[in-house]
Backbone as CSV, one residue per row, in Angstrom:
resi,resn,N_x,N_y,N_z,CA_x,CA_y,CA_z,C_x,C_y,C_z
1,UNK,214.242,93.575,149.016,214.480,95.012,149.122,213.165,95.758,148.916
2,UNK,212.915,96.738,149.795,211.720,97.532,149.624,211.833,98.382,148.369
3,UNK,210.677,98.669,147.762,210.694,99.579,146.633,210.960,100.980,147.130
4,UNK,211.479,101.819,146.224,211.800,103.192,146.601,210.549,103.954,147.023
5,UNK,209.392,103.600,146.434,208.159,104.320,146.758,207.688,104.031,148.174
6,UNK,208.099,102.887,148.734,207.605,102.515,150.045,208.485,103.024,151.172
7,UNK,209.609,103.636,150.844,210.521,104.112,151.878,210.067,105.464,152.406
8,UNK,210.164,105.627,153.716,209.679,106.852,154.333,210.682,107.985,154.176
9,UNK,211.941,107.687,154.008,212.964,108.716,154.015,213.657,108.864,152.664
10,UNK,212.943,108.637,151.608,213.503,108.848,150.278,213.699,110.341,150.053
11,UNK,214.872,110.718,149.603,215.169,112.126,149.313,214.799,112.389,147.858
12,UNK,213.579,112.850,147.667,213.046,112.952,146.321,213.753,114.017,145.482
13,UNK,214.303,115.038,146.110,215.058,116.026,145.336,216.261,115.378,144.662
14,UNK,216.911,114.466,145.370,218.065,113.788,144.789,217.629,112.767,143.746
15,UNK,216.497,112.113,143.967,215.957,111.215,142.945,215.639,112.013,141.688
16,UNK,215.008,113.180,141.868,214.729,114.050,140.721,215.992,114.506,140.023
17,UNK,217.021,114.771,140.807,218.309,115.139,140.221,218.840,114.011,139.345
18,UNK,218.752,112.779,139.829,219.217,111.636,139.044,218.447,111.530,137.737
19,UNK,217.138,111.766,137.779,216.330,111.751,136.561,216.802,112.839,135.605
20,UNK,217.095,114.024,136.143,217.569,115.128,135.303,218.921,114.810,134.680
21,UNK,219.821,114.214,135.456,221.154,113.889,134.943,221.063,112.864,133.819
22,UNK,220.416,111.750,134.078,220.395,110.682,133.079,219.454,110.995,131.921
23,UNK,218.323,111.631,132.227,217.445,112.048,131.143,218.095,113.107,130.270
24,UNK,218.788,114.055,130.904,219.494,115.081,130.141,220.595,114.491,129.291
25,UNK,221.320,113.543,129.854,222.416,112.913,129.098,221.872,112.166,127.884
26,UNK,220.784,111.434,128.054,220.199,110.714,126.924,219.700,111.688,125.858
27,UNK,219.047,112.771,126.295,218.516,113.741,125.333,219.640,114.428,124.557
28,UNK,220.675,114.862,125.261,221.760,115.596,124.599,222.547,114.682,123.668
29,UNK,222.793,113.449,124.081,223.507,112.540,123.181,222.670,112.214,121.945
30,UNK,221.369,112.084,122.120,220.505,111.818,120.961,220.464,113.003,120.001
31,UNK,220.516,114.207,120.534,220.400,115.422,119.717,221.747,115.993,119.308
32,UNK,222.833,115.313,119.608,224.161,115.888,119.439,224.460,116.328,118.003
33,UNK,223.914,115.644,117.027,224.192,116.009,115.635,223.606,117.366,115.272
34,UNK,222.636,117.840,116.032,221.978,119.115,115.750,222.535,120.258,116.593
35,UNK,223.529,119.977,117.426,224.065,120.983,118.338,225.465,121.399,117.909
36,UNK,225.752,122.717,117.868,227.115,123.162,117.597,228.070,122.639,118.667
37,UNK,229.299,122.418,118.289,230.269,121.841,119.223,230.403,122.642,120.513
38,UNK,230.480,123.993,120.490,230.575,124.721,121.764,229.371,124.493,122.677
39,UNK,228.175,124.466,122.089,226.972,124.223,122.890,226.998,122.809,123.450
40,UNK,227.392,121.854,122.639,227.458,120.469,123.092,228.473,120.317,124.217
41,UNK,229.584,121.046,124.121,230.607,120.961,125.164,230.102,121.529,126.485
42,UNK,229.324,122.604,126.437,228.764,123.181,127.662,227.762,122.200,128.286
43,UNK,226.846,121.700,127.480,225.829,120.784,127.996,226.450,119.455,128.433
44,UNK,227.313,118.914,127.586,227.925,117.630,127.910,228.817,117.715,129.134
45,UNK,229.625,118.769,129.207,230.496,118.934,130.369,229.699,119.082,131.650
46,UNK,228.621,119.878,131.586,227.765,120.052,132.766,227.206,118.708,133.223
47,UNK,226.695,117.908,132.300,226.049,116.653,132.674,227.035,115.651,133.271
48,UNK,228.241,115.594,132.722,229.241,114.679,133.282,229.645,115.132,134.680
49,UNK,229.896,116.434,134.843,230.252,116.944,136.168,229.094,116.792,137.143
50,UNK,227.876,116.988,136.650,226.690,116.856,137.509,226.530,115.421,137.978
51,UNK,226.806,114.464,137.089,226.749,113.078,137.550,227.809,112.821,138.617
52,UNK,228.987,113.440,138.459,230.005,113.305,139.492,229.530,113.839,140.832
53,UNK,228.808,114.956,140.806,228.248,115.502,142.046,227.182,114.571,142.621
54,UNK,226.373,113.990,141.746,225.377,113.012,142.191,226.063,111.801,142.823
55,UNK,227.119,111.312,142.194,227.854,110.185,142.755,228.411,110.522,144.137
56,UNK,228.862,111.756,144.294,229.367,112.198,145.591,228.272,112.112,146.650
57,UNK,227.059,112.537,146.316,225.938,112.412,147.246,225.672,110.949,147.578
58,UNK,225.723,110.111,146.575,225.451,108.688,146.776,226.495,108.058,147.688
59,UNK,227.735,108.451,147.524,228.802,107.935,148.380,228.512,108.226,149.850
60,UNK,227.868,109.368,150.112,227.575,109.762,151.487,226.196,109.288,151.966
61,UNK,225.617,108.311,151.255,224.439,107.632,151.775,223.096,108.124,151.303
62,UNK,223.054,108.816,150.200,221.801,109.345,149.670,221.463,108.610,148.367
63,UNK,220.220,108.625,147.926,219.044,109.303,148.487,218.084,108.377,149.245
64,UNK,218.435,107.099,149.423,217.540,106.170,150.128,218.309,105.473,151.233
65,UNK,217.594,104.646,151.980,218.228,103.875,153.049,218.959,102.645,152.522
66,UNK,218.823,102.349,151.235,219.436,101.165,150.652,220.723,101.528,149.919
67,UNK,221.851,101.065,150.423,223.113,101.335,149.745,223.124,100.724,148.352
68,UNK,222.562,99.529,148.215,222.553,98.862,146.905,221.766,99.672,145.879
69,UNK,220.618,100.161,146.293,219.799,100.962,145.386,220.482,102.291,145.070
70,UNK,221.053,102.931,146.076,221.763,104.189,145.852,222.885,104.015,144.839
71,UNK,223.688,102.985,145.036,224.850,102.807,144.169,224.441,102.412,142.760
72,UNK,223.279,101.782,142.624,222.776,101.515,141.271,222.503,102.818,140.534
73,UNK,222.092,103.873,141.269,221.851,105.181,140.661,223.151,105.856,140.214
74,UNK,224.249,105.496,140.839,225.508,106.173,140.525,226.482,105.387,139.699
75,UNK,226.166,104.126,139.391,227.164,103.237,138.803,227.413,103.452,137.315
76,UNK,226.480,104.063,136.594,226.640,104.207,135.139,227.902,105.007,134.820
77,UNK,228.831,104.456,134.056,230.120,105.130,133.800,230.036,106.137,132.653
78,UNK,229.251,107.198,132.847,229.091,108.186,131.783,230.404,108.875,131.448
79,UNK,231.288,109.001,132.437,232.580,109.649,132.188,233.591,108.702,131.557
80,UNK,233.276,107.423,131.512,234.092,106.357,130.910,235.321,105.975,131.724
81,UNK,235.953,106.920,132.396,237.294,106.679,132.942,237.321,106.274,134.404
82,UNK,236.299,106.619,135.193,236.369,106.449,136.646,235.307,105.482,137.150
83,UNK,235.697,104.289,137.582,234.714,103.376,138.171,234.146,103.953,139.466
84,UNK,232.848,103.843,139.641,232.215,104.387,140.836,232.808,103.775,142.099
85,UNK,233.096,102.480,142.083,233.626,101.824,143.285,234.999,102.374,143.663
86,UNK,235.802,102.726,142.671,237.120,103.309,142.944,236.955,104.696,143.551
87,UNK,236.061,105.490,142.968,235.784,106.819,143.501,235.275,106.723,144.941
88,UNK,234.362,105.805,145.167,233.791,105.652,146.509,234.873,105.319,147.529
89,UNK,235.706,104.364,147.229,236.748,103.947,148.179,237.703,105.095,148.487
90,UNK,238.156,105.793,147.448,239.093,106.887,147.637,238.474,108.029,148.430
91,UNK,237.222,108.368,148.122,236.615,109.526,148.776,236.312,109.244,150.241
92,UNK,235.893,108.043,150.563,235.647,107.719,151.960,236.958,107.717,152.754
93,UNK,238.052,107.300,152.151,239.357,107.398,152.814,239.733,108.855,153.045
94,UNK,239.402,109.711,152.089,239.660,111.152,152.234,238.926,111.701,153.452
95,UNK,237.671,111.318,153.633,236.907,111.832,154.767,237.366,111.226,156.088
96,UNK,237.915,110.030,156.042,238.399,109.405,157.268,239.792,109.884,157.649
97,UNK,240.425,110.628,156.764,241.810,111.048,156.958,241.915,112.113,158.055
98,UNK,242.868,111.937,158.955,243.103,112.924,160.015,244.078,114.009,159.583
99,UNK,244.742,113.814,158.450,245.732,114.786,157.979,245.401,115.138,156.530
100,UNK,244.352,115.931,156.357,243.926,116.309,155.013,245.046,117.035,154.276
101,UNK,245.123,116.766,152.983,246.095,117.381,152.063,247.502,116.822,152.223
102,UNK,247.721,115.909,153.172,249.045,115.309,153.350,249.190,114.144,152.375
103,UNK,250.233,114.126,151.549,250.335,113.088,150.505,250.504,111.674,151.031
104,UNK,250.950,111.524,152.273,251.103,110.180,152.834,249.821,109.650,153.469
105,UNK,248.815,110.501,153.585,247.596,110.106,154.289,246.326,110.313,153.465
106,UNK,246.262,111.369,152.708,245.038,111.756,152.008,245.132,111.337,150.539
107,UNK,244.262,110.417,150.077,244.329,109.986,148.673,243.960,111.084,147.688
108,UNK,243.341,112.165,148.156,242.989,113.270,147.272,243.967,114.435,147.385
109,UNK,245.084,114.231,148.098,246.065,115.301,148.286,246.753,115.646,146.972
110,UNK,247.034,116.937,146.772,247.753,117.397,145.589,249.192,117.787,145.907
111,UNK,249.540,117.833,147.181,250.912,118.150,147.558,251.828,116.952,147.300
112,UNK,253.105,117.233,147.192,254.096,116.186,146.980,254.844,115.892,148.272
113,UNK,255.331,114.678,148.375,256.149,114.288,149.507,257.614,114.252,149.128
114,UNK,258.387,113.460,149.882,259.806,113.331,149.608,260.017,112.522,148.338
115,UNK,261.124,112.779,147.678,261.448,112.032,146.469,262.723,112.550,145.849
116,UNK,263.254,111.762,144.949,264.463,112.157,144.229,264.512,111.389,142.915
117,UNK,265.428,111.792,142.075,265.592,111.100,140.811,264.646,111.607,139.745
118,UNK,264.729,110.992,138.583,263.973,111.483,137.432,262.465,111.304,137.602
119,UNK,262.058,110.248,138.319,260.624,110.046,138.502,260.025,111.171,139.334
120,UNK,260.706,111.524,140.422,260.186,112.611,141.249,260.221,113.928,140.487
121,UNK,261.259,114.151,139.705,261.327,115.385,138.923,260.193,115.445,137.901
122,UNK,259.869,114.290,137.331,258.756,114.254,136.374,257.437,114.554,137.070
123,UNK,257.213,113.916,138.213,255.993,114.158,138.977,255.909,115.621,139.394
124,UNK,257.028,116.174,139.793,257.047,117.578,140.224,256.739,118.507,139.054
125,UNK,257.273,118.187,137.896,256.997,119.002,136.709,255.507,118.972,136.376
126,UNK,254.917,117.781,136.420,253.489,117.658,136.109,252.650,118.381,137.158
127,UNK,253.045,118.265,138.433,252.324,118.979,139.482,252.423,120.482,139.281
128,UNK,253.585,120.938,138.832,253.753,122.363,138.582,252.850,122.870,137.472
129,UNK,252.617,122.043,136.466,251.718,122.441,135.381,250.298,122.675,135.882
130,UNK,249.934,121.995,136.957,248.566,122.082,137.476,248.435,122.986,138.698
131,UNK,249.491,123.681,139.061,249.446,124.496,140.269,248.602,125.745,140.091
132,UNK,248.468,126.223,138.852,247.589,127.349,138.573,246.233,126.819,138.113
133,UNK,245.219,127.661,138.217,243.883,127.208,137.832,243.801,126.921,136.338
134,UNK,244.395,127.778,135.524,244.364,127.531,134.079,245.063,126.215,133.750
135,UNK,246.198,125.974,134.369,246.896,124.718,134.143,246.091,123.528,134.610
136,UNK,245.416,123.694,135.744,244.608,122.598,136.276,243.467,122.238,135.322
137,UNK,242.837,123.255,134.751,241.714,122.997,133.857,242.163,122.434,132.517
138,UNK,243.312,122.895,132.003,243.765,122.461,130.692,244.484,121.118,130.738
139,UNK,245.347,120.942,131.723,246.190,119.747,131.793,245.612,118.702,132.738
140,UNK,244.916,119.179,133.762,244.434,118.289,134.812,243.634,117.092,134.345
141,UNK,242.694,117.249,133.392,241.935,116.069,132.964,242.814,114.937,132.445
142,UNK,243.839,115.265,131.684,244.747,114.230,131.175,245.515,113.583,132.322
143,UNK,245.980,114.401,133.256,246.773,113.896,134.370,245.927,112.987,135.259
144,UNK,244.684,113.402,135.547,243.834,112.600,136.418,243.561,111.223,135.819
145,UNK,243.272,111.190,134.531,243.003,109.904,133.874,244.257,109.037,133.864
146,UNK,245.395,109.643,133.546,246.649,108.873,133.489,247.033,108.351,134.869
147,UNK,246.859,109.189,135.889,247.229,108.768,137.244,246.332,107.636,137.728
148,UNK,245.037,107.753,137.465,244.137,106.668,137.853,244.512,105.378,137.137
149,UNK,244.788,105.473,135.828,245.164,104.287,135.075,246.409,103.625,135.637
150,UNK,247.400,104.428,135.990,248.652,103.906,136.553,248.403,103.229,137.905
151,UNK,247.685,103.924,138.786,247.435,103.378,140.120,246.610,102.094,140.052
152,UNK,245.593,102.090,139.193,244.734,100.924,139.118,245.409,99.752,138.410
153,UNK,246.273,100.047,137.455,247.036,98.974,136.807,247.940,98.282,137.817
154,UNK,248.503,99.050,138.715,249.345,98.453,139.757,248.508,97.622,140.731
155,UNK,247.292,98.099,141.049,246.412,97.302,141.914,246.100,95.955,141.273
156,UNK,245.779,95.986,139.994,245.461,94.747,139.291,246.683,93.844,139.221
157,UNK,247.854,94.427,138.920,249.080,93.643,138.804,249.462,92.995,140.136
158,UNK,249.179,93.698,141.244,249.483,93.139,142.565,248.467,92.079,142.991
159,UNK,247.388,91.983,142.241,246.363,91.016,142.591,245.541,91.405,143.794
160,UNK,245.333,92.724,144.001,244.532,93.161,145.142,243.113,92.606,145.029
161,UNK,242.568,92.126,146.117,241.217,91.538,146.082,240.187,92.520,145.527
162,UNK,239.422,92.052,144.579,238.356,92.854,144.016,238.746,93.771,142.879
163,UNK,240.051,93.982,142.656,240.468,94.944,141.635,240.027,94.510,140.241
164,UNK,240.267,93.270,139.892,239.887,92.802,138.561,238.375,92.786,138.387
165,UNK,237.663,92.399,139.435,236.204,92.373,139.352,235.652,93.784,139.166
166,UNK,236.229,94.760,139.872,235.792,96.147,139.725,235.954,96.621,138.287
167,UNK,237.103,96.329,137.714,237.364,96.809,136.362,236.599,96.011,135.309
168,UNK,236.321,94.750,135.589,235.490,93.977,134.664,234.073,94.538,134.630
169,UNK,233.534,94.856,135.814,232.194,95.445,135.875,232.185,96.817,135.210
170,UNK,233.238,97.581,135.432,233.326,98.904,134.806,233.396,98.775,133.289
171,UNK,234.180,97.839,132.809,234.300,97.636,131.362,232.956,97.257,130.751
172,UNK,232.182,96.442,131.460,230.856,96.070,130.958,229.954,97.299,130.886
173,UNK,230.035,98.156,131.891,229.246,99.385,131.870,229.662,100.314,130.746
174,UNK,230.965,100.444,130.535,231.468,101.280,129.442,230.993,100.733,128.100
175,UNK,230.959,99.415,127.961,230.484,98.811,126.706,229.026,99.189,126.436
176,UNK,228.212,99.216,127.486,226.808,99.612,127.318,226.720,101.079,126.909
177,UNK,227.483,101.933,127.585,227.482,103.358,127.248,227.934,103.576,125.811
178,UNK,228.998,102.898,125.407,229.526,103.067,124.053,228.545,102.546,123.009
179,UNK,227.833,101.484,123.323,226.819,100.979,122.393,225.736,102.034,122.172
180,UNK,225.295,102.672,123.255,224.311,103.746,123.144,224.857,104.890,122.294
181,UNK,226.082,105.309,122.589,226.649,106.467,121.906,226.839,106.208,120.414
182,UNK,227.415,105.065,120.077,227.800,104.813,118.688,226.650,104.221,117.879
183,UNK,226.002,103.194,118.419,224.971,102.502,117.642,223.653,103.271,117.605
184,UNK,223.303,103.926,118.714,222.011,104.609,118.783,222.138,106.077,118.392
185,UNK,223.143,106.756,118.931,223.259,108.206,118.741,224.195,108.605,117.608
186,UNK,224.946,107.656,117.049,225.942,107.967,116.026,226.900,109.068,116.493
187,UNK,227.280,108.975,117.736,228.208,109.930,118.347,229.570,109.259,118.474
188,UNK,230.562,109.809,117.816,231.882,109.188,117.821,232.538,109.313,119.188
189,UNK,233.446,108.399,119.464,234.178,108.447,120.728,234.965,109.739,120.838
190,UNK,235.594,110.186,119.759,236.390,111.408,119.801,235.533,112.611,120.173
191,UNK,234.343,112.724,119.571,233.463,113.856,119.874,232.936,113.767,121.303
192,UNK,232.685,112.562,121.783,232.220,112.396,123.154,233.317,112.790,124.141
193,UNK,234.531,112.366,123.874,235.640,112.736,124.759,235.844,114.245,124.774
194,UNK,235.740,114.867,123.602,235.961,116.312,123.484,234.846,117.122,124.122
195,UNK,233.602,116.716,123.938,232.457,117.540,124.336,231.789,117.099,125.631
196,UNK,232.125,115.936,126.137,231.510,115.473,127.382,232.574,115.212,128.451
197,UNK,233.487,114.297,128.155,234.401,113.818,129.188,235.401,114.893,129.591
198,UNK,236.074,115.499,128.627,237.106,116.489,128.958,236.527,117.682,129.713
199,UNK,235.482,118.361,129.203,234.949,119.493,129.972,234.312,119.067,131.287
200,UNK,233.767,117.858,131.347,233.190,117.380,132.598,234.245,117.213,133.681
201,UNK,235.374,116.624,133.333,236.466,116.497,134.302,236.977,117.872,134.697
202,UNK,237.129,118.770,133.722,237.639,120.112,134.008,236.733,120.846,134.990
203,UNK,235.429,120.745,134.818,234.509,121.396,135.750,234.650,120.816,137.152
204,UNK,234.790,119.525,137.251,234.983,118.913,138.563,236.294,119.359,139.193
205,UNK,237.320,119.541,138.387,238.605,120.015,138.901,238.540,121.468,139.328
206,UNK,237.667,122.256,138.692,237.449,123.625,139.153,236.940,123.615,140.586
207,UNK,235.991,122.739,140.871,235.476,122.653,142.243,236.555,122.285,143.237
208,UNK,237.344,121.284,142.907,238.310,120.768,143.877,239.595,121.587,143.952
209,UNK,239.779,122.531,143.025,241.059,123.237,142.918,241.473,123.888,144.238
210,UNK,240.579,124.633,144.866,240.944,125.388,146.069,240.254,124.859,147.318
211,UNK,239.799,123.623,147.302,239.063,123.076,148.436,239.927,122.879,149.666
212,UNK,241.180,122.463,149.464,242.033,122.099,150.587,243.408,122.756,150.471
213,UNK,244.018,122.972,151.610,245.393,123.449,151.673,246.051,122.824,152.904
214,UNK,247.355,122.818,152.918,248.075,122.357,154.091,247.955,123.400,155.185
215,UNK,247.656,122.939,156.394,247.529,123.853,157.519,247.717,123.064,158.800
216,UNK,248.224,123.726,159.822,248.500,123.037,161.081,247.238,122.618,161.801
217,UNK,246.131,123.327,161.572,244.873,122.989,162.226,243.940,122.316,161.236
218,UNK,243.192,121.296,161.655,242.307,120.590,160.725,241.299,121.512,160.043
219,UNK,240.728,122.456,160.791,239.754,123.354,160.186,240.355,124.212,159.094
220,UNK,241.610,124.597,159.271,242.273,125.449,158.298,242.611,124.766,156.993
221,UNK,242.364,123.470,156.903,242.670,122.721,155.685,241.520,122.728,154.682
222,UNK,240.356,123.243,155.090,239.153,123.114,154.269,238.566,124.492,153.977
223,UNK,238.369,124.790,152.697,237.931,126.109,152.264,236.425,126.172,152.045
224,UNK,235.954,127.388,151.762,234.567,127.651,151.404,234.560,128.602,150.214
225,UNK,233.700,128.324,149.236,233.460,129.261,148.139,232.004,129.693,148.226
226,UNK,231.789,130.948,148.593,230.439,131.473,148.733,229.962,132.098,147.422
227,UNK,228.688,132.470,147.395,228.106,133.242,146.292,228.362,132.580,144.928
228,UNK,227.979,131.326,144.826,228.164,130.585,143.577,226.861,129.870,143.225
229,UNK,225.807,130.625,142.876,224.505,129.979,142.669,224.473,128.978,141.523
230,UNK,225.119,129.302,140.395,225.080,128.395,139.246,226.006,127.207,139.469
231,UNK,227.268,127.487,139.774,228.198,126.390,140.015,227.871,125.662,141.316
232,UNK,227.251,126.358,142.254,226.812,125.678,143.466,225.778,124.609,143.157
233,UNK,224.894,124.888,142.196,223.935,123.861,141.764,224.659,122.714,141.083
234,UNK,225.626,123.032,140.227,226.385,121.985,139.556,227.121,121.109,140.566
235,UNK,227.696,121.746,141.580,228.491,121.018,142.572,227.648,120.544,143.750
236,UNK,226.351,120.764,143.696,225.428,120.365,144.766,225.904,120.896,146.122
237,UNK,226.283,122.181,146.104,226.674,122.936,147.294,227.936,122.410,147.968
238,UNK,228.678,121.572,147.267,229.947,121.102,147.819,230.999,122.199,147.816
239,UNK,230.694,123.338,147.189,231.569,124.502,147.294,231.619,125.022,148.726
240,UNK,230.582,124.742,149.514,230.590,125.060,150.947,231.323,123.924,151.663
241,UNK,232.586,123.773,151.322,233.280,122.520,151.611,233.536,122.318,153.100
242,UNK,233.791,123.396,153.819,233.994,123.258,155.261,232.732,122.725,155.929
243,UNK,231.581,123.170,155.454,230.322,122.658,156.001,230.130,121.193,155.635
244,UNK,230.506,120.831,154.414,230.372,119.425,154.017,231.256,118.536,154.880
245,UNK,232.473,118.964,155.177,233.338,118.147,156.022,232.831,118.094,157.456
246,UNK,232.182,119.162,157.899,231.619,119.150,159.252,230.424,118.222,159.355
247,UNK,229.608,118.168,158.291,228.395,117.334,158.284,228.346,116.554,156.965
248,UNK,229.198,115.557,156.795,229.319,114.891,155.492,228.082,114.121,155.054
249,UNK,227.200,113.769,155.970,225.999,113.013,155.586,224.785,113.916,155.378
250,UNK,224.954,115.218,155.521,223.832,116.132,155.312,223.528,116.224,153.822
251,UNK,222.258,116.085,153.405,221.950,116.163,151.977,222.249,117.540,151.405
252,UNK,222.507,117.572,150.131,223.023,118.764,149.468,222.105,119.969,149.596
253,UNK,220.794,119.780,149.597,219.901,120.935,149.626,219.777,121.541,151.028
254,UNK,220.218,120.816,152.052,220.182,121.345,153.407,221.488,122.035,153.803
255,UNK,222.516,121.853,153.014,223.826,122.373,153.373,223.867,123.907,153.453
256,UNK,223.267,124.658,152.506,223.342,126.122,152.596,222.754,126.689,153.884
257,UNK,221.587,126.181,154.306,220.978,126.686,155.539,221.846,126.358,156.750
258,UNK,222.385,125.155,156.800,223.268,124.781,157.909,224.523,125.666,157.897
259,UNK,225.030,125.945,156.702,226.211,126.797,156.608,225.907,128.206,157.113
260,UNK,224.764,128.768,156.725,224.433,130.128,157.165,224.351,130.210,158.679
261,UNK,223.762,129.195,159.295,223.622,129.200,160.755,224.982,129.135,161.442
262,UNK,225.870,128.312,160.914,227.148,128.051,161.583,228.324,128.765,160.908
263,UNK,228.050,129.702,160.016,229.115,130.367,159.268,230.200,130.974,160.167
264,UNK,229.868,131.731,161.212,230.936,132.307,162.039,231.875,131.255,162.621
265,UNK,231.302,130.168,163.126,232.136,129.126,163.730,232.993,128.419,162.688
266,UNK,232.418,128.148,161.508,233.176,127.457,160.461,234.323,128.319,159.957
267,UNK,234.074,129.606,159.748,235.133,130.477,159.240,236.168,130.776,160.305
268,UNK,235.748,130.755,161.569,236.738,130.881,162.636,237.645,129.659,162.681
269,UNK,237.044,128.484,162.494,237.816,127.239,162.544,238.771,127.107,161.362
270,UNK,238.375,127.627,160.176,239.259,127.466,159.015,240.111,128.693,158.738
271,UNK,240.169,129.591,159.707,241.039,130.748,159.566,240.580,131.744,158.522
272,UNK,239.274,131.768,158.246,238.755,132.709,157.258,239.079,132.335,155.829
273,UNK,239.261,131.032,155.576,239.579,130.574,154.223,238.304,130.517,153.398
274,UNK,237.881,131.666,152.890,236.626,131.787,152.164,236.856,132.638,150.925
275,UNK,236.234,132.237,149.829,236.332,132.954,148.561,234.952,133.472,148.177
276,UNK,234.938,134.651,147.580,233.692,135.265,147.129,233.408,134.813,145.706
277,UNK,232.920,133.592,145.577,232.595,133.032,144.276,233.829,132.498,143.562
278,UNK,233.567,131.763,142.480,234.672,131.210,141.705,235.380,132.277,140.882
279,UNK,234.746,133.441,140.741,235.436,134.553,140.106,236.663,134.971,140.902
280,UNK,236.552,134.967,142.224,237.715,135.291,143.047,238.776,134.203,142.955
281,UNK,238.345,132.951,142.938,239.316,131.860,142.781,240.086,132.035,141.480
282,UNK,239.359,132.354,140.400,240.018,132.553,139.107,240.945,133.759,139.149
283,UNK,240.482,134.859,139.717,241.292,136.075,139.754,242.583,135.863,140.538
284,UNK,242.514,135.092,141.601,243.692,134.899,142.454,244.665,133.859,141.907
285,UNK,244.110,132.822,141.261,244.969,131.681,140.946,244.992,131.294,139.470
286,UNK,244.451,132.117,138.601,244.458,131.767,137.176,245.872,131.494,136.691
287,UNK,246.797,132.364,137.042,248.194,132.190,136.601,249.152,132.177,137.781
288,UNK,248.631,132.138,138.976,249.440,132.123,140.192,249.240,130.799,140.906
289,UNK,250.300,130.140,141.343,250.119,128.844,142.007,249.266,128.955,143.261
290,UNK,248.420,127.968,143.439,247.573,127.918,144.630,248.364,127.545,145.863
291,UNK,249.411,126.759,145.705,250.179,126.302,146.854,251.574,125.886,146.406
292,UNK,252.480,125.788,147.382,253.790,125.223,147.097,253.613,123.750,146.734
293,UNK,254.482,123.237,145.875,254.291,121.870,145.399,254.506,120.845,146.507
294,UNK,255.582,120.994,147.270,255.830,120.066,148.367,254.986,120.446,149.579
295,UNK,254.495,119.430,150.252,253.781,119.670,151.494,254.732,120.308,152.502
296,UNK,254.269,121.278,153.296,255.160,121.923,154.258,255.841,120.969,155.226
297,UNK,255.274,119.773,155.433,255.938,118.804,156.301,257.245,118.312,155.700
298,UNK,257.410,118.460,154.387,258.603,117.969,153.704,259.504,119.086,153.194
299,UNK,258.981,120.286,153.088,259.780,121.393,152.561,259.423,122.660,153.303
300,UNK,260.404,123.511,153.584,260.102,124.781,154.284,259.136,125.601,153.455
301,UNK,258.114,126.172,154.099,257.168,127.021,153.350,257.847,128.254,152.802
302,UNK,257.669,128.470,151.504,258.300,129.613,150.859,257.266,130.598,150.365
303,UNK,256.150,130.691,151.083,255.092,131.609,150.663,253.886,130.835,150.213
304,UNK,253.065,130.403,151.160,251.864,129.622,150.799,250.893,130.498,150.052
305,UNK,250.715,130.225,148.761,249.910,131.110,147.932,248.455,131.110,148.315
306,UNK,248.005,130.042,148.967,246.587,129.964,149.284,246.239,130.623,150.609
307,UNK,247.210,131.138,151.298,246.966,131.719,152.613,246.126,132.964,152.514
């Protein structure tokens, strides 16, 4: 394998981002005893969510021509709960999906399909708790971890090829992270979960909350959040989500310029599904559901809140 320095197309901004993410995480964990809990939660949550954004870039083939080298940059399980290989597989299926937001096709869909009985009622109740933005931020992190655990436990139980190896490698990575946190930084697991993992997942869920909706046209399924300079940096411009779906391999720093050039066409294609910053997302959906729980293919639309 060529060294990263010898490659002609190394995306150094993304390499620098990786240095900032991992260097920042090491610094904050080392200094955690000197930081008030609210400050630690802001810094820790940002770094976990930022690594998630970095992993998203890596999934789409950045920052080098070597997939092995790229994935080595994203494999560290700082969030503890989500193996990079699982995230990669699910997200690539999402991009390959022809029916975004449909629960039978899109692994990242939040809509519900057909069902009955107590299990469906339970799932529907949990989905209802997350239909508003406040509910998504407060309850969503627990639900996401529990759902992943359930789905992956079934994969392992079914003996799916590679499932046990993926989780064994993930467990080894988590052991290294925990050794750093406890033995080197004297940072308890409870404090790490409270100040890093929980707010980090919540920030990532803020990004994904209004990204997609059910719509008859493919373009209308993908939203845009404009005017988000701070969170746009955290999300590596993935808030310009319609542009990302149009050009999924475009590096994050080129996305804003491409979006500005093609903005009229993108907003025409998605039916004008654009928000003026995350303040508008919060104002519209803090206590109001973003969408009906059942996908319109399974239930008559009774007022699509995201329209």
